[in-house]
N, C-alpha and C positions, 0 to 999 in steps of 0.2 A: 504494500500500500504506500502511496506517495504521501509524504508528510510536507505539505506546503504551508508557508507562513504568509499571511497577508496583512499588510498595514492598511487600515481603512480609517479615514477621518470622517466622522459623522458629526455634523453640527446640529445638535438638538438641545432644547431647553427642558427644564424640569417638568413642565406640563406634558411634553411629549413622552418623557420617561414614565410618568405616572399613567398616562394613557396606555402605553405598551404593557405595563405590568397589570393594569386592570383588565385589559382586553385579552391577554394571553396567560395561560397557566404556567407562568415562568418558573415558579418553584417546582412544579411537577416535572417540567422538562429539563431542569438543570441536571438531574441525575443521569440524563441520557447524553449529555455533552461531556466529552472527555476533558477538554482544556479550555477554560475561558480566562483570558487576560485582558484587563481593561486598564487603560491609561487615560486619565482625565486631565486635561489642561485647561486652566482658567483663562479667561479673557486677558487678565493681567499679564500672563505669560506671553501672549501674542503681542501685547502692547510693548513689552520690553524687547522682544525679538525684533519688532519693527523699528526700534530705535538704533539697532546695530547696522553698521554700514556693510552691506553684503556686496560681493562681486556681481552676483546675479541671483535671480529667483531660485534657480536650481540649488545653489549653495545654501540658501536659506531653508529650503524644503528638506534638504539632507540633514541640516542641523536639527530641525524640528523632529525628524524621524529618530535621530540619535538620542534626542532628549527624552523620548518616550520610554526608553529603557532605564531611565534614572528615577530616583525618588524626587519628590518635590524639593526637598532640602538640597539635594545634589544639583538639581537644575538651577535653583536660585543662586547657589554658590558659583556655578559656572557663569551664569549671566552677570553676576556682580564682578567677577574677574574680567570678563570681556569689557564691561563698561569702564572699569578702571584702566584697562589697557588702551582703550580707544580714546579716552578723554584725558 
């Protein structure tokens, strides 16, 4: 069996999440799913990322994907280091 990883960015708000949970038997179906990993990024994160001077959009998107694998504290530390370096 092929083990593929997919990175998907879904932009939804809390009302959408509540609707999804209410409309679907999420808890019942969780036992059927082998591996669920969620990384949530706050709008503040994107505001900080947009302040960085990127070579191009591709570099910025790659940075964001890499940040998904880190904890919020690690992301904040890296963003702070970048800001200090750039200014």
